[in-house]
Phi, psi and omega in degrees: 000330182297325178296314180297320179295318178298319179296315178299315181298317178299318179295320179295312180298323181282356179088008181279349178225140173285167178300319180297315179296318179299311181296322178295319180292322178295318178298315180297321180295318182283336181268344183287143179290162178300142181292325182190173181292147178285329180231111180299142185294325184234356180135166181268125175289114183271342182199158163273099187297311177195164170236136177252125181251135170265120187236161179290320186219108184301315183292321178295320178293320177303311180299316180303306183291323179292318180294323181280320190238358178065032182280112177286159176290123177277306179211134168282138177220075185311134014270013181233202180199164178243132178256133182288138177221079182066238181273359181235198178201167175241124177267134177242119183222151181297136175295139177304148182309131177081359180255154177285159170296144183192169170280122180281313179196164172247146179236127176258137178266129178242145176287141179051042181296133176232111186300317184296311181292325178293319176303316180294319178296317179299320179299321179293338178269001180080021180251120178283136177221163181229135173259126176247131178263124176232111185065237179254020184242130173272127178247131181249131181233146171204176178243147178277179183300340178263008178083012178278128180287134179238134173248141173245143184204163174293149180301340181275357184293132180225053175063232186299344178265005176070224182266121177289135176088004181256001185277142174284124184292356182296000000 
C-alpha cells in the first residue's frame, strides 16, 4: 500500500489530483481489502498447465484447434489426445455418454509440487482433495467454491508423458 500512497502523493503534488480527489483516493486505498494472501497456502501457480475439454468428436476438435492455432499433438492418450500450447497443453477427450461438451478441469502447475503434502495442506483448510495415480505420476484434484474441478501438478507435467526431466537416462 505504501507504493500506491506514494504514487497518489506524487500526483497530488504535481497538480494531477485535486485535494478532494487525493483524500478520496487515500480513503479508498485504506478501506479496500487486501488483494490477496501474502503467503499462498499451498504454493504459487506458475502456469496454467492445461485445460481438459470433453468434446463430441475428438478428431473434429483436433482439426479445429490445429487449423486455427497450429497446435501439434503433444501426446496421444486414447481415447483422446493432448495438443501442445507453449509450456502447457489442451486435452481433448470424448464427452461422457449423454453429457454436453464442456471444460472438464483446469490444471495449475506448481514448482516442486508434492501431491501428498498438498493434499494434507488442503485438508487443514477444509478442502477435500483426491490423489489419483497414473503411471508414475500423482495427480491431485479438488473443486473450487463453484464446483469447477481443479488439478494441481508439477510445472514439468505433460499429460501422458508424465513429468518432463524426471526420467532416468539409462
